C-alpha positions in Angstrom: 0.0 0.0 0.0 1.2 3.5 -0.8 0.7 4.7 2.8 3.0 2.0 4.1 5.6 3.0 1.6 5.4 6.6 2.7 6.1 5.5 6.3 9.0 3.4 5.2 10.5 6.3 3.4 10.1 8.6 6.4 11.7 6.1 8.8 14.6 5.3 6.4 15.4 9.0 5.9 15.3 9.7 9.6 17.3 6.7 10.7 19.7 5.6 8.0 22.5 7.2 5.9 20.7 8.0 2.7 23.0 10.7 1.3 25.4 10.4 -1.6 28.6 8.5 -0.8 31.3 9.7 -3.2 29.6 12.4 -5.3 29.3 15.9 -3.9 27.1 18.8 -4.8 29.8 20.7 -6.6 29.5 23.8 -4.3 32.9 22.9 -2.9 34.3 24.0 -6.3 32.5 27.4 -6.1 34.1 30.3 -4.2 32.5 33.7 -3.8 34.9 36.6 -4.1 35.4 38.2 -0.6 35.0 41.9 -0.3 37.2 43.4 2.4 35.2 46.6 2.1 31.5 45.5 1.7 30.2 49.1 2.2 26.8 47.8 3.4 25.0 47.4 6.7 24.5 43.7 7.5 21.4 44.4 9.6 19.7 46.0 6.6 20.3 43.1 4.1 17.0 42.1 2.5 16.5 38.3 2.1 13.1 38.6 0.6 12.0 37.4 -2.8 8.7 37.7 -4.8 9.4 35.7 -7.9 7.1 32.8 -6.9 3.9 34.8 -6.7 4.0 35.8 -3.1 6.5 37.9 -1.1 8.7 35.6 1.0 10.9 36.7 3.8 13.7 34.3 2.7 14.5 32.4 -0.5 14.4 29.2 1.5 12.0 26.5 0.4 11.1 23.5 2.5 10.9 21.2 -0.4 8.7 18.1 -0.6 9.0 15.8 2.4 5.9 13.9 3.4 2.2 13.1 3.6 0.0 10.1 2.9 0.5 8.3 6.2 -1.1 9.1 9.6 2.4 9.5 11.0 3.1 12.3 8.5 0.3 14.6 9.8 2.2 15.7 12.9 5.4 16.4 10.8 3.4 18.4 8.2 1.7 20.4 11.0 5.1 21.4 12.5 6.5 22.3 9.1 3.5 24.4 8.3 3.6 26.3 11.6 7.3 27.0 11.1 6.9 28.0 7.4 4.0 30.3 8.3 5.9 32.0 11.2 9.0 32.6 9.1 7.1 33.3 5.9 8.9 30.8 3.7 7.6 28.4 1.1 6.6 24.8 1.9 6.1 21.8 -0.4 4.4 18.5 0.5 5.2 14.9 -0.6 3.3 13.2 -3.4 -0.4 13.6 -2.9 -1.4 10.5 -4.8 -2.0 8.6 -1.5 -4.6 11.1 -0.3 -6.5 11.2 -3.5 -6.7 7.4 -3.8 -7.4 7.0 0.0 -9.5 10.0 1.1 -9.0 9.0 4.8 -5.4 10.2 4.5 -6.4 13.7 3.1 -5.9 15.3 6.5 -2.2 14.5 6.4 -2.1 17.3 3.7 -5.0 19.6 4.7 -3.3 20.1 8.0 -0.8 22.2 6.2 -3.1 24.9 4.9 -5.0 24.9 8.2 -1.8 25.8 10.0 -0.3 28.0 7.3 -3.1 30.1 5.9 -0.8 32.6 4.2 2.1 30.4 3.3 3.3 29.7 -0.3 2.3 26.0 -0.6 3.5 23.7 -3.3 1.4 20.6 -4.1 2.9 17.4 -5.6 1.9 14.8 -8.2 3.8 12.6 -10.6 4.2 13.3 -14.3 1.7 10.7 -15.5 -1.0 11.6 -13.0 -3.0 14.0 -15.1 -6.3 12.8 -13.5 -5.0 13.7 -10.0 -4.0 17.3 -10.8 -7.3 19.2 -9.9 -7.8 17.2 -6.7 -4.2 17.7 -5.6 -4.6 21.5 -5.9 -8.0 21.4 -4.2 -6.9 19.3 -1.2 -3.9 21.5 -0.4 -5.3 24.8 -1.6 -1.9 25.0 -3.4 -0.3 28.1 -4.9 1.9 26.1 -7.1 1.6 22.5 -8.3 4.9 20.5 -8.5 5.3 17.6 -10.9 8.0 15.3 -9.6 10.3 13.5 -11.9 11.9 10.3 -10.4 13.0 7.8 -13.0 15.9 6.6 -10.9 13.7 5.9 -7.9 11.2 4.1 -10.0 14.0 2.0 -11.4 15.1 0.8 -8.0 11.8 0.7 -6.2 10.3 -2.8 -6.1 6.9 -1.5 -7.2 8.3 1.1 -9.6 6.6 2.4 -12.8 9.1 1.8 -15.6 7.1 3.1 -18.6 8.0 6.7 -18.9 6.4 7.2 -22.4 4.2 10.3 -22.8 5.4 12.1 -19.6 6.2 15.3 -21.4 2.8 15.4 -23.1 1.1 14.7 -19.7 3.1 17.6 -18.1 1.9 19.9 -21.0 -1.7 18.9 -20.4 -1.4 19.4 -16.6 -0.1 23.0 -17.1 -3.1 23.7 -19.3 -5.6 22.0 -17.0 -4.8 23.7 -13.6 -5.3 27.4 -12.9 -2.1 27.8 -10.9 1.5 27.8 -12.0 3.3 24.4 -12.4 6.8 23.6 -11.2 8.8 20.6 -12.4 11.1 19.1 -9.8 13.6 16.3 -9.9 14.1 14.1 -6.8 17.9 14.0 -6.4 19.4 13.5 -9.9 19.3 17.0 -11.3 17.9 18.5 -14.5 20.0 19.2 -17.6 19.8 22.3 -19.9 18.1 20.2 -22.6 15.4 18.9 -20.2 14.8 22.3 -18.8 14.1 23.7 -22.2 11.6 20.9 -22.9 9.9 21.5 -19.6 9.5 25.2 -20.2 8.2 24.5 -23.8 5.6 22.2 -22.1 4.3 25.1 -20.1 6.2 24.8 -16.8 6.6 28.1 -14.9 9.3 27.1 -12.3 12.0 24.4 -12.1 13.4 22.9 -8.9 16.5 21.1 -10.1 17.0 18.8 -7.0 20.5 17.8 -8.0 22.9 15.1 -6.8 24.8 15.4 -3.6 22.1 15.3 -0.9 19.6 12.5 -0.4 19.9 9.7 -2.8 16.5 8.0 -3.5 18.4 5.1 -4.9 19.8 4.8 -1.4 16.4 5.0 0.2 15.0 2.3 -2.0 18.1 0.2 -1.4 17.1 -0.2 2.2 13.6 -1.4 1.0 14.8 -3.9 -1.6 15.5 -7.5 -1.0 18.4 -7.4 -3.5 20.6 -4.3 -3.0 22.7 -4.7 -6.1 20.9 -2.1 -8.2 20.6 0.5 -5.5 24.2 0.2 -4.6 25.2 0.5 -8.3 23.2 3.7 -8.8 23.5 5.2 -5.4 25.6 8.1 -6.7 23.8 8.7 -10.0 22.9 12.2 -11.1 24.0 15.7 -12.0 25.6 17.5 -9.1 23.5 20.3 -7.7 25.8 23.2 -8.5 26.2 22.0 -12.1 22.5 21.5 -12.6 21.8 24.9 -11.2 24.1 26.5 -13.8 22.8 24.4 -16.7 19.2 25.2 -16.0 19.6 28.9 -15.1 21.8 29.4 -18.2 19.3 27.6 -20.5 15.8 29.0 -19.5 14.2 32.2 -18.3 12.0 30.9 -15.5 12.7 31.1 -11.7 14.9 28.3 -10.5 15.0 26.5 -7.1 18.4 25.0 -6.4 18.2 22.0 -4.1 19.9 18.8 -3.4 22.4 18.7 -0.6 22.3 22.4 0.3 23.0 22.5 4.1 23.8 26.1 4.9 23.2 29.7 3.9 26.7 29.9 2.5 25.9 27.1 0.0 22.6 28.8 -0.7 24.5 32.0 -1.5 26.7 30.2 -3.9 23.6 28.6 -5.6 21.9 32.0 -6.0 25.1 33.6 -7.3 25.1 30.8 -9.9 21.7 31.8 -11.1 19.1 30.3 -8.7 16.3 32.4 -7.4 15.8 30.4 -4.3 17.1 27.3 -2.6 15.4 24.2 -1.1 16.1 21.7 1.6 14.2 18.6 2.8 16.3 16.1 4.8 17.6 18.8 7.3 14.0 19.8 8.0 12.9 16.2 8.5 15.8 15.8 11.0 14.8 19.0 12.9 11.1 18.2 12.9 11.3 17.0 16.6 9.8 20.3 17.6 8.6 23.7 16.2 11.4 25.4 18.2 14.1 23.3 16.6 12.6 24.1 13.1 12.4 27.8 13.7 15.9 27.9 15.2 17.2 26.0 12.1 15.6 28.5 9.8 17.0 31.4 11.8 20.5 30.0 11.6 20.2 29.4 7.9 19.0 32.9 7.3 21.8 34.4 9.4 24.5 32.4 7.6 23.0 33.5 4.2 23.0 37.1 5.4 26.6 36.9 6.5 27.6 35.5 3.1 25.8 38.4 1.4 27.5 40.8 3.7 30.9 39.4 2.8 30.3 39.9 -0.9 28.6 43.3 -0.5 25.1 42.2 -1.6 22.2 44.2 -0.1 19.5 41.9 -1.6 19.0 38.7 -3.5 19.3 40.4 -6.9 22.7 41.9 -6.0 23.8 38.4 -4.7 22.9 37.0 -8.2 25.4 39.3 -9.7 28.2 38.7 -7.2 31.6 37.5 -8.5 32.7 33.9 -8.0 35.2 31.4 -9.2 34.4 27.9 -10.4 37.1 25.3 -10.3 37.7 21.6 -10.3 35.3 19.0 -11.7 32.5 21.5 -11.7 34.4 23.8 -14.1 35.4 20.8 -16.2 31.9 19.6 -16.6 30.4 23.0 -17.4 33.2 23.8 -19.9 32.6 20.4 -21.6 28.9 21.3 -21.8 29.7 24.6 -23.6 29.3 27.0 -20.6 32.1 29.6 -20.2 32.7 29.7 -16.4 34.8 32.8 -16.7 31.7 34.9 -17.1 31.0 34.5 -13.4 34.3 35.8 -12.1 34.0 39.5 -13.2 30.4 40.6 -13.6 
């Protein structure tokens, strides 16, 4: 049953090592250029952004985590209260379980009840055209995310391996719902070519969810009887920093950079590479012990982002996007091989 699988995913992510083993996000190859004379007041730095339809106090997204099991209700309630109090965006896990099993709907409706003004992001799979309207209705969503997870489906014992027609389905969903649609990967990243196809299909936002954070091949490895496939593809994907550059360079829609981002410093690097906001999931799950832990975590993130902005002399997110940085190592090699001139970031 879907609900049981959701609980398994939660418990595995909370209690096991599910992050990439040898592949990193690529942000270790990105260095912001320090300004010894920032000429700004740190206390007046503005973290707000409005590019996702609502003014948010920080570019931080709590990306899709959970829903669809009774145990998820308390977690989603805590996340909603934290997101509302800090005025940041919140996404939920796949809503298919609630639509097919209405008794589970309150694991999602609890979010809007506790976050009446929050920017909420719904969640369905690419082939689930018939679920789109109900997903928006259940959550009272501001944005509908369509998750892309071919690797997870490949490793998952009950995975759907027929991906034909997904792009056409996404195009139909964007026409069907009356809110913007976001495409989001689930830990393997999105390339420039895929980003262009998604935007051509009507997608308004892209959450790249690159490699370097949670590996869903790893999560499914713990569920599988035979661990060979999961172990083989544990580190599959486009590193987050690389995917951020590829997508931001290729399309003119707001981009969420996520996948292994763990601090405001890494967030600052992502935004300087072209992202409009950043997302995290696993750290919020780990801190969902209490509302106090969640809000403290958000405050620490925002403060570290503000310090990074202070050290490059950026008063706001737009100025941060134009900050100078240097890309080195494997990240530069990859981007250069893909036809992206990394020198353009060093003197803007």
